[in-house]
DRENSE-922419 format. One record per residue: residue number from 1; residue in one letter; z, x, y of N, C-alpha, C in turn. Coordinates in nm, 2 decimals, always signed. Each point is the difference from the previous one (the first is absolute). Layout:
BEGIN
num=NUM&residuo=A&nZ=Z&nX=X&nY=Y&caZ=Z&caX=X&caY=Y&cZ=Z&cX=X&cY=Y $
...
//
This chain:
BEGIN
num=1&residuo=X&nZ=+0.53&nX=+1.44&nY=+2.78&caZ=-0.04&caX=-0.14&caY=+0.07&cZ=-0.08&cX=-0.06&cY=-0.11 $
num=2&residuo=X&nZ=-0.01&nX=-0.13&nY=+0.01&caZ=-0.08&caX=-0.10&caY=-0.08&cZ=-0.15&cX=+0.02&cY=+0.04 $
num=3&residuo=X&nZ=-0.08&nX=+0.00&nY=-0.09&caZ=-0.13&caX=+0.01&caY=+0.04&cZ=-0.05&cX=-0.17&cY=+0.03 $
num=4&residuo=X&nZ=-0.09&nX=+0.01&nY=+0.06&caZ=-0.10&caX=-0.13&caY=+0.05&cZ=-0.01&cX=-0.11&cY=-0.11 $
num=5&residuo=X&nZ=-0.05&nX=+0.05&nY=-0.11&caZ=-0.03&caX=-0.08&caY=-0.11&cZ=+0.12&cX=-0.04&cY=-0.08 $
num=6&residuo=X&nZ=+0.11&nX=+0.06&nY=+0.01&caZ=+0.11&caX=-0.03&caY=-0.08&cZ=+0.08&cX=-0.12&cY=+0.09 $
num=7&residuo=X&nZ=-0.01&nX=+0.01&nY=+0.15&caZ=+0.05&caX=-0.09&caY=+0.09&cZ=-0.10&cX=-0.13&cY=-0.03 $
num=8&residuo=X&nZ=-0.11&nX=+0.01&nY=+0.00&caZ=-0.08&caX=-0.13&caY=-0.05&cZ=+0.05&cX=-0.06&cY=-0.11 $
num=9&residuo=X&nZ=-0.02&nX=+0.09&nY=-0.11&caZ=+0.06&caX=-0.07&caY=-0.14&cZ=+0.14&cX=-0.06&cY=+0.01 $
num=10&residuo=X&nZ=+0.09&nX=+0.06&nY=+0.08&caZ=+0.14&caX=-0.05&caY=+0.01&cZ=+0.00&cX=-0.14&cY=+0.07 $
num=11&residuo=X&nZ=-0.09&nX=+0.02&nY=+0.12&caZ=+0.00&caX=-0.13&caY=+0.08&cZ=-0.05&cX=-0.14&cY=-0.08 $
num=12&residuo=X&nZ=-0.11&nX=+0.05&nY=-0.08&caZ=-0.07&caX=-0.12&caY=-0.07&cZ=+0.11&cX=-0.05&cY=-0.11 $
num=13&residuo=X&nZ=+0.03&nX=+0.09&nY=-0.07&caZ=+0.11&caX=-0.02&caY=-0.12&cZ=+0.13&cX=-0.10&cY=+0.06 $
num=14&residuo=X&nZ=+0.05&nX=+0.03&nY=+0.10&caZ=+0.12&caX=-0.05&caY=+0.06&cZ=-0.05&cX=-0.14&cY=+0.05 $
num=15&residuo=X&nZ=-0.11&nX=+0.00&nY=+0.06&caZ=-0.04&caX=-0.14&caY=+0.05&cZ=-0.05&cX=-0.09&cY=-0.12 $
num=16&residuo=X&nZ=-0.05&nX=+0.05&nY=-0.11&caZ=-0.02&caX=-0.09&caY=-0.14&cZ=+0.12&cX=-0.04&cY=-0.04 $
num=17&residuo=X&nZ=+0.11&nX=+0.09&nY=-0.01&caZ=+0.12&caX=-0.05&caY=-0.04&cZ=+0.07&cX=-0.11&cY=+0.05 $
num=18&residuo=X&nZ=+0.01&nX=+0.03&nY=+0.16&caZ=+0.05&caX=-0.11&caY=+0.08&cZ=-0.07&cX=-0.13&cY=+0.00 $
num=19&residuo=X&nZ=-0.13&nX=+0.01&nY=-0.03&caZ=-0.08&caX=-0.11&caY=-0.02&cZ=+0.06&cX=-0.10&cY=-0.12 $
num=20&residuo=X&nZ=+0.01&nX=+0.09&nY=-0.12&caZ=+0.03&caX=-0.05&caY=-0.12&cZ=+0.15&cX=-0.06&cY=+0.01 $
num=21&residuo=X&nZ=+0.09&nX=+0.06&nY=+0.06&caZ=+0.13&caX=-0.06&caY=+0.03&cZ=-0.01&cX=-0.10&cY=+0.08 $
num=22&residuo=X&nZ=-0.07&nX=-0.02&nY=+0.10&caZ=-0.02&caX=-0.12&caY=+0.07&cZ=-0.04&cX=-0.12&cY=-0.07 $
num=23&residuo=X&nZ=-0.11&nX=+0.03&nY=-0.10&caZ=-0.04&caX=-0.10&caY=-0.09&cZ=+0.09&cX=-0.06&cY=-0.09 $
num=24&residuo=X&nZ=+0.08&nX=+0.09&nY=-0.05&caZ=+0.13&caX=-0.02&caY=-0.11&cZ=+0.09&cX=-0.10&cY=+0.09 $
num=25&residuo=X&nZ=+0.03&nX=+0.04&nY=+0.12&caZ=+0.11&caX=-0.07&caY=+0.06&cZ=-0.07&cX=-0.14&cY=+0.03 $
num=26&residuo=X&nZ=-0.10&nX=-0.01&nY=+0.04&caZ=-0.09&caX=-0.14&caY=+0.03&cZ=+0.01&cX=-0.08&cY=-0.12 $
num=27&residuo=X&nZ=-0.05&nX=+0.06&nY=-0.12&caZ=+0.00&caX=-0.07&caY=-0.11&cZ=+0.16&cX=-0.05&cY=-0.05 $
num=28&residuo=X&nZ=+0.09&nX=+0.08&nY=+0.02&caZ=+0.14&caX=-0.03&caY=-0.01&cZ=+0.03&cX=-0.12&cY=+0.08 $
num=29&residuo=X&nZ=-0.03&nX=-0.01&nY=+0.12&caZ=+0.06&caX=-0.09&caY=+0.08&cZ=-0.08&cX=-0.12&cY=-0.01 $
num=30&residuo=X&nZ=-0.13&nX=-0.02&nY=-0.06&caZ=-0.08&caX=-0.11&caY=-0.03&cZ=+0.05&cX=-0.06&cY=-0.12 $
num=31&residuo=X&nZ=+0.00&nX=+0.08&nY=-0.10&caZ=+0.03&caX=-0.06&caY=-0.15&cZ=+0.13&cX=+0.03&cY=-0.04 $
num=32&residuo=X&nZ=+0.09&nX=+0.05&nY=+0.08&caZ=+0.13&caX=+0.05&caY=-0.04&cZ=+0.11&cX=-0.13&cY=-0.02 $
num=33&residuo=X&nZ=+0.08&nX=-0.03&nY=-0.06&caZ=+0.10&caX=-0.10&caY=-0.02&cZ=+0.10&cX=+0.03&cY=+0.10 $
num=34&residuo=X&nZ=+0.12&nX=-0.10&nY=+0.00&caZ=+0.10&caX=+0.01&caY=+0.07&cZ=+0.12&cX=+0.10&cY=-0.06 $
num=35&residuo=X&nZ=-0.03&nX=+0.02&nY=-0.16&caZ=+0.09&caX=+0.06&caY=-0.06&cZ=-0.04&cX=+0.14&cY=-0.05 $
num=36&residuo=X&nZ=-0.12&nX=+0.04&nY=+0.09&caZ=-0.05&caX=+0.14&caY=-0.02&cZ=-0.09&cX=+0.05&cY=-0.10 $
num=37&residuo=X&nZ=-0.05&nX=-0.14&nY=-0.07&caZ=-0.10&caX=+0.02&caY=-0.09&cZ=-0.14&cX=-0.02&cY=+0.04 $
num=38&residuo=X&nZ=-0.09&nX=+0.03&nY=-0.06&caZ=-0.15&caX=-0.02&caY=+0.03&cZ=-0.08&cX=-0.10&cY=-0.09 $
num=39&residuo=X&nZ=-0.07&nX=-0.09&nY=+0.04&caZ=-0.06&caX=-0.09&caY=-0.05&cZ=-0.12&cX=+0.04&cY=-0.09 $
num=40&residuo=X&nZ=-0.04&nX=-0.07&nY=-0.09&caZ=-0.09&caX=+0.07&caY=-0.08&cZ=-0.15&cX=+0.03&cY=+0.07 $
num=41&residuo=X&nZ=-0.02&nX=-0.09&nY=+0.09&caZ=-0.13&caX=+0.03&caY=+0.09&cZ=+0.04&cX=+0.11&cY=+0.10 $
num=42&residuo=X&nZ=+0.13&nX=+0.02&nY=+0.03&caZ=+0.02&caX=+0.14&caY=+0.07&cZ=-0.01&cX=+0.11&cY=-0.08 $
num=43&residuo=X&nZ=+0.05&nX=-0.01&nY=-0.13&caZ=-0.02&caX=+0.11&caY=-0.08&cZ=-0.13&cX=+0.05&cY=-0.03 $
num=44&residuo=X&nZ=-0.10&nX=-0.10&nY=-0.01&caZ=-0.15&caX=+0.02&caY=-0.02&cZ=-0.06&cX=+0.05&cY=+0.14 $
num=45&residuo=X&nZ=+0.03&nX=-0.03&nY=+0.10&caZ=-0.03&caX=+0.05&caY=+0.13&cZ=+0.05&cX=+0.15&cY=+0.02 $
num=46&residuo=X&nZ=+0.13&nX=+0.03&nY=-0.05&caZ=+0.03&caX=+0.11&caY=+0.00&cZ=-0.06&cX=+0.10&cY=-0.08 $
num=47&residuo=X&nZ=-0.03&nX=-0.03&nY=-0.13&caZ=-0.08&caX=+0.08&caY=-0.08&cZ=-0.15&cX=+0.03&cY=+0.07 $
num=48&residuo=X&nZ=-0.05&nX=-0.10&nY=+0.05&caZ=-0.13&caX=+0.02&caY=+0.08&cZ=+0.02&cX=+0.09&cY=+0.09 $
num=49&residuo=X&nZ=+0.09&nX=-0.01&nY=+0.08&caZ=+0.01&caX=+0.11&caY=+0.12&cZ=+0.03&cX=+0.12&cY=-0.06 $
num=50&residuo=X&nZ=+0.06&nX=+0.03&nY=-0.13&caZ=+0.04&caX=+0.14&caY=-0.05&cZ=-0.15&cX=+0.05&cY=-0.05 $
num=51&residuo=X&nZ=-0.09&nX=-0.10&nY=-0.05&caZ=-0.13&caX=+0.05&caY=-0.05&cZ=-0.07&cX=+0.03&cY=+0.12 $
num=52&residuo=X&nZ=-0.01&nX=-0.08&nY=+0.09&caZ=-0.07&caX=+0.03&caY=+0.13&cZ=+0.04&cX=+0.11&cY=+0.07 $
num=53&residuo=X&nZ=+0.13&nX=+0.05&nY=+0.00&caZ=+0.05&caX=+0.13&caY=+0.06&cZ=-0.05&cX=+0.10&cY=-0.09 $
num=54&residuo=X&nZ=-0.02&nX=+0.00&nY=-0.14&caZ=-0.06&caX=+0.11&caY=-0.07&cZ=-0.15&cX=+0.03&cY=+0.05 $
num=55&residuo=X&nZ=-0.08&nX=-0.12&nY=+0.01&caZ=-0.13&caX=+0.04&caY=+0.03&cZ=-0.01&cX=+0.03&cY=+0.11 $
num=56&residuo=X&nZ=+0.08&nX=-0.04&nY=+0.12&caZ=+0.01&caX=+0.05&caY=+0.14&cZ=+0.01&cX=+0.14&cY=-0.02 $
num=57&residuo=X&nZ=+0.09&nX=+0.06&nY=-0.05&caZ=+0.04&caX=+0.13&caY=+0.01&cZ=-0.11&cX=+0.07&cY=-0.08 $
num=58&residuo=X&nZ=-0.04&nX=-0.05&nY=-0.11&caZ=-0.12&caX=+0.08&caY=-0.08&cZ=-0.12&cX=+0.02&cY=+0.11 $
num=59&residuo=X&nZ=-0.03&nX=-0.11&nY=+0.07&caZ=-0.14&caX=+0.00&caY=+0.11&cZ=+0.05&cX=+0.11&cY=+0.12 $
num=60&residuo=X&nZ=+0.13&nX=-0.04&nY=+0.05&caZ=+0.03&caX=+0.11&caY=+0.10&cZ=-0.01&cX=+0.13&cY=-0.05 $
num=61&residuo=X&nZ=+0.05&nX=+0.04&nY=-0.12&caZ=-0.01&caX=+0.13&caY=-0.04&cZ=-0.14&cX=+0.05&cY=-0.02 $
num=62&residuo=X&nZ=-0.08&nX=-0.07&nY=-0.05&caZ=-0.16&caX=+0.03&caY=-0.01&cZ=-0.05&cX=+0.02&cY=+0.13 $
num=63&residuo=X&nZ=+0.04&nX=-0.09&nY=+0.10&caZ=-0.06&caX=+0.01&caY=+0.12&cZ=+0.05&cX=+0.12&cY=+0.09 $
num=64&residuo=X&nZ=+0.13&nX=+0.04&nY=-0.02&caZ=+0.05&caX=+0.13&caY=+0.06&cZ=-0.06&cX=+0.12&cY=-0.05 $
num=65&residuo=X&nZ=-0.02&nX=-0.01&nY=-0.14&caZ=-0.06&caX=+0.14&caY=-0.08&cZ=-0.14&cX=+0.01&cY=+0.08 $
num=66&residuo=X&nZ=-0.07&nX=-0.10&nY=+0.02&caZ=-0.14&caX=+0.02&caY=+0.05&cZ=+0.01&cX=+0.02&cY=+0.15 $
num=67&residuo=X&nZ=+0.09&nX=-0.06&nY=+0.08&caZ=-0.01&caX=+0.02&caY=+0.15&cZ=+0.08&cX=+0.14&cY=+0.03 $
num=68&residuo=X&nZ=+0.09&nX=+0.04&nY=-0.09&caZ=+0.05&caX=+0.12&caY=+0.03&cZ=-0.04&cX=+0.13&cY=-0.06 $
num=69&residuo=X&nZ=-0.12&nX=-0.01&nY=-0.08&caZ=-0.04&caX=+0.11&caY=-0.08&cZ=-0.05&cX=+0.08&cY=+0.13 $
num=70&residuo=X&nZ=+0.01&nX=+0.15&nY=-0.02&caZ=-0.05&caX=+0.10&caY=+0.07&cZ=-0.10&cX=+0.08&cY=-0.08 $
num=71&residuo=X&nZ=-0.12&nX=+0.01&nY=+0.05&caZ=-0.10&caX=+0.08&caY=-0.08&cZ=+0.03&cX=+0.15&cY=-0.01 $
num=72&residuo=X&nZ=+0.09&nX=+0.04&nY=+0.10&caZ=+0.03&caX=+0.14&caY=-0.01&cZ=+0.11&cX=+0.02&cY=-0.10 $
num=73&residuo=X&nZ=+0.06&nX=-0.08&nY=-0.08&caZ=+0.11&caX=+0.03&caY=-0.10&cZ=-0.04&cX=+0.04&cY=-0.13 $
num=74&residuo=X&nZ=-0.15&nX=+0.04&nY=-0.02&caZ=-0.06&caX=+0.06&caY=-0.11&cZ=+0.03&cX=-0.10&cY=-0.12 $
num=75&residuo=X&nZ=-0.02&nX=-0.11&nY=+0.02&caZ=+0.02&caX=-0.13&caY=-0.12&cZ=-0.13&cX=-0.07&cY=-0.01 $
num=76&residuo=X&nZ=-0.12&nX=+0.09&nY=+0.03&caZ=-0.12&caX=-0.06&caY=-0.04&cZ=-0.04&cX=+0.01&cY=-0.15 $
num=77&residuo=X&nZ=-0.05&nX=-0.11&nY=-0.05&caZ=-0.02&caX=+0.01&caY=-0.14&cZ=-0.13&cX=+0.07&cY=-0.04 $
num=78&residuo=X&nZ=-0.07&nX=+0.04&nY=+0.11&caZ=-0.14&caX=+0.05&caY=-0.02&cZ=+0.00&cX=+0.13&cY=-0.05 $
num=79&residuo=X&nZ=+0.13&nX=+0.09&nY=+0.03&caZ=+0.00&caX=+0.14&caY=-0.04&cZ=+0.02&cX=+0.01&cY=-0.16 $
num=80&residuo=X&nZ=-0.05&nX=+0.10&nY=-0.06&caZ=+0.03&caX=+0.03&caY=-0.12&cZ=+0.15&cX=+0.05&cY=-0.04 $
num=81&residuo=X&nZ=+0.08&nX=-0.05&nY=-0.10&caZ=+0.11&caX=+0.07&caY=-0.04&cZ=-0.01&cX=+0.14&cY=-0.02 $
num=82&residuo=X&nZ=-0.11&nX=+0.05&nY=-0.06&caZ=-0.02&caX=+0.13&caY=-0.03&cZ=-0.01&cX=+0.09&cY=+0.11 $
num=83&residuo=X&nZ=-0.07&nX=-0.05&nY=+0.09&caZ=-0.02&caX=+0.08&caY=+0.13&cZ=+0.14&cX=+0.04&cY=+0.06 $
num=84&residuo=X&nZ=+0.09&nX=-0.10&nY=-0.01&caZ=+0.12&caX=+0.03&caY=+0.09&cZ=+0.09&cX=+0.07&cY=-0.10 $
num=85&residuo=X&nZ=+0.00&nX=+0.00&nY=-0.13&caZ=+0.09&caX=+0.10&caY=-0.07&cZ=-0.06&cX=+0.13&cY=-0.04 $
num=86&residuo=X&nZ=-0.14&nX=+0.04&nY=+0.04&caZ=-0.05&caX=+0.10&caY=-0.04&cZ=+0.06&cX=+0.12&cY=+0.10 $
num=87&residuo=X&nZ=+0.03&nX=+0.13&nY=-0.04&caZ=+0.05&caX=+0.09&caY=+0.05&cZ=-0.09&cX=+0.10&cY=+0.05 $
//
C-alpha cells in the first residue's frame, strides 16, 4: 500500500503538472496563430511559464521536505557520524 507521504507528493506533483499544462494551453490559445505557430510574444510567455514551473517545483519540493520530515527517521544532523558507525 502507498504511504501517506507518497500520496501527498503524488497529488502535489500531478496538480503542478496539470497547472502547467493549463497555462501552456492558455498561452497557445491566446498567442497562437491560425496556422499553428506561436507568435514571438507567445514564445516569451511560454519560456516564462517554463521558468516559473521550475521555480514552482523547486519551492514545492523544499516545502514538502520540511512538511513531511519525520524526526523519527534518524536523519538528524546533530548526531556524530562516528557514533553511528561504531561497533
